[in-house]
C-alpha positions as CSV (number, residue, x, y, z in Angstrom):
1,Y,0.0,0.0,0.0
2,E,2.8,2.4,0.7
3,T,4.3,1.8,-2.7
4,I,1.0,2.6,-4.3
5,A,0.7,5.7,-2.1
6,T,4.3,6.7,-2.9
7,Q,3.6,6.1,-6.5
8,N,0.4,8.1,-6.3
9,V,2.3,10.9,-4.6
10,Q,5.0,10.8,-7.2
11,E,2.4,10.8,-10.0
12,A,0.5,13.6,-8.3
13,E,3.7,15.6,-7.9
14,E,4.6,15.0,-11.5
15,W,1.1,15.9,-12.6
16,Y,1.3,18.9,-10.3
17,K,4.7,19.9,-11.7
18,S,3.4,19.3,-15.2
19,K,0.3,21.4,-14.6
20,F,2.4,24.1,-12.8
21,T,4.8,24.2,-15.8
22,D,1.8,24.4,-18.2
23,L,0.2,27.1,-16.1
24,T,3.5,29.0,-15.8
25,D,3.9,28.8,-19.6
26,A,0.3,29.9,-20.0
27,V,0.9,32.8,-17.6
28,N,4.1,33.8,-19.4
29,R,2.3,33.7,-22.7
30,S,-0.6,35.7,-21.3
31,N,1.8,38.2,-19.8
32,E,3.5,38.5,-23.2
33,T,0.2,38.9,-24.9
34,L,-0.9,41.5,-22.2
35,R,2.4,43.3,-22.6
36,Q,1.9,43.4,-26.4
37,A,-1.7,44.5,-25.9
38,K,-0.6,47.3,-23.6
39,Q,2.1,48.4,-26.1
40,D,-0.5,48.3,-28.9
41,L,-2.9,50.3,-26.7
42,N,-0.3,52.9,-25.9
43,E,0.6,53.2,-29.5
44,S,-3.1,53.5,-30.4
45,R,-3.5,56.2,-27.7
46,M,-0.5,58.1,-29.1
47,H,-1.9,57.7,-32.6
48,I,-5.3,58.9,-31.4
49,Q,-3.7,61.9,-29.6
50,A,-1.8,62.8,-32.8
51,L,-5.0,62.5,-34.8
52,T,-6.9,64.6,-32.3
53,C,-4.2,67.2,-32.5
54,D,-4.4,67.1,-36.3
55,L,-8.2,67.3,-36.1
56,E,-8.0,70.3,-33.8
57,G,-5.5,72.0,-36.1
58,L,-7.7,71.3,-39.1
59,R,-10.8,72.6,-37.2
60,G,-8.8,75.8,-36.4
61,T,-7.8,76.1,-40.0
62,N,-11.3,75.5,-41.1
63,D,-12.7,78.1,-38.7
64,S,-10.0,80.6,-39.9
65,L,-10.9,79.9,-43.6
66,L,-14.6,80.3,-42.8
67,R,-13.9,83.7,-41.1
68,Q,-11.8,84.8,-44.1
69,L,-14.6,83.7,-46.5
70,Q,-17.2,85.6,-44.5
71,E,-14.9,88.7,-44.4
72,A,-14.3,88.4,-48.2
73,E,-18.0,88.0,-48.8
74,E,-18.8,91.1,-46.7
75,Q,-16.0,93.0,-48.4
76,F,-17.3,91.9,-51.8
77,S,-20.8,92.9,-50.8
78,A,-19.7,96.3,-49.7
79,E,-17.6,96.9,-52.9
80,S,-20.5,95.6,-55.0
81,A,-22.9,98.1,-53.3
82,G,-20.3,100.8,-53.8
83,Y,-20.0,99.9,-57.5
84,H,-23.8,99.8,-57.9
85,D,-24.1,103.3,-56.3
86,A,-21.3,104.6,-58.6
87,V,-23.0,103.2,-61.7
88,G,-26.4,104.7,-60.5
89,S,-24.7,108.0,-60.0
90,L,-23.0,107.9,-63.4
91,E,-26.3,106.9,-65.1
92,H,-28.0,109.8,-63.4
93,E,-25.2,112.2,-64.5
94,I,-25.4,110.8,-68.1
95,H,-29.2,111.4,-68.1
96,H,-28.7,114.9,-66.7
97,M,-26.0,115.7,-69.3
98,K,-28.3,114.4,-72.1
99,E,-31.0,116.7,-70.9
100,E,-28.5,119.6,-70.8
101,M,-27.3,118.7,-74.3
102,A,-30.8,118.6,-75.6
103,R,-31.6,122.0,-74.0
104,H,-28.4,123.5,-75.5
105,L,-29.4,122.0,-78.9
106,R,-32.8,123.6,-78.6
107,E,-31.3,127.0,-77.6
108,Y,-28.8,126.7,-80.5
109,Q,-31.6,125.9,-82.9
110,D,-33.6,128.8,-81.7
111,L,-30.6,131.1,-82.0
112,L,-29.9,129.7,-85.5
113,N,-33.5,130.4,-86.5
114,V,-33.2,134.0,-85.1
115,K,-29.9,134.4,-87.0
116,M,-31.4,133.2,-90.2
117,A,-34.4,135.5,-89.8
118,L,-32.0,138.4,-89.1
119,D,-29.9,137.5,-92.1
120,I,-33.0,137.5,-94.3
121,E,-34.0,140.9,-92.8
122,I,-30.5,142.3,-93.3
123,A,-30.5,141.1,-96.9
124,T,-33.9,142.7,-97.4
125,Y,-32.7,146.0,-95.9
126,R,-29.5,145.8,-98.0
127,K,-31.5,145.4,-101.2
128,L,-33.8,148.3,-100.1
129,L,-30.7,150.4,-99.4
130,E,-29.1,149.5,-102.7
131,G,-32.3,150.4,-104.5
132,E,-32.4,153.7,-102.6
133,E,-28.8,154.4,-103.3
134,S,-29.2,153.8,-107.0
135,R,-32.4,155.9,-107.0
136,I,-30.7,158.7,-105.1
137,A,-27.4,158.5,-107.0
138,I,-28.9,159.4,-110.4
139,P,-30.5,162.7,-109.3
140,I,-27.3,163.7,-107.4
141,Q,-25.2,163.0,-110.4
142,S,-27.5,165.1,-112.5
143,F,-27.6,167.8,-109.9
144,A,-23.9,167.8,-109.4
145,S,-23.1,168.0,-113.1
146,L,-25.5,170.8,-113.6
147,S,-25.1,172.9,-110.5
148,F,-21.5,172.6,-109.8
149,R,-20.4,173.0,-113.4
150,D,-22.3,176.1,-113.8
151,Y,-21.4,177.8,-110.6
152,A,-18.2,176.2,-109.3
153,Y,-16.0,176.5,-112.4
154,N,-15.8,179.6,-114.5
155,T,-13.1,178.4,-116.8
156,P,-14.0,176.8,-120.1
157,D,-11.4,174.0,-119.6
158,A,-12.6,173.0,-116.2
159,Q,-13.9,169.5,-115.9
160,T,-16.1,168.0,-113.3
161,R,-15.3,164.5,-112.1
162,K,-17.9,162.3,-110.6
163,T,-17.2,158.9,-108.9
164,V,-20.0,156.4,-108.4
165,L,-19.1,153.6,-106.0
166,I,-20.9,150.3,-106.2
167,K,-20.2,147.9,-103.4
168,T,-21.6,144.4,-103.4
169,I,-21.4,142.1,-100.3
170,E,-22.6,138.5,-100.4
171,T,-23.2,136.8,-97.0
172,Q,-24.1,133.3,-96.1
173,D,-24.9,132.3,-92.5
174,G,-23.7,135.6,-91.2
175,E,-20.3,135.2,-92.9
176,V,-19.1,137.5,-95.7
177,V,-18.7,135.2,-98.7
178,N,-17.9,137.6,-101.4
179,E,-17.3,141.4,-101.5
180,S,-16.8,143.4,-104.6
181,R,-16.3,147.1,-105.2
182,K,-16.8,148.9,-108.5
183,E,-16.0,152.5,-109.2
184,Q,-17.3,154.4,-112.2
185,N,-15.7,157.7,-113.0
186,E,-17.6,160.1,-115.1
187,R,-16.2,163.4,-116.4
188,D,-18.4,166.3,-117.4
189,H,-17.3,169.2,-119.6
């Protein structure tokens, strides 16, 4: 019985040693796995922290870009409003200048009509004067030849000289186009 018991104790010890070795190996493997898992976890945490920092940086950049975009839109809106106001002002000024130009054209046309009427009136008076001058010139010539010859000169060789001046002026639109002068000398004995 002792040999069986001893043998059982030896078998139990061998089994225990075997199980202890198996468990020690399992614990060592588990510890290695746990160490690797902790290392992976730490690496993952560092990677997550790096990504979080990158994400925060990108969010900051995004916010900055959004602010810049909003400022650019506000500036563009203000400039656009300024340009619209300038265009409106220029259009108003153009309209005003067109009205002024039309008014000046009407005044010019009125003045031109008055000038043409005056030119016609001047031409009419000129013709009347020329007719009067020619009507008056004939009696004066006759009167001068008779009166002055008889009373002014007592010598038989004396001669009377008469000069008749004919001046012709042609105008067009108030400008002198042609002017001619003709003198006729007549001598009386």
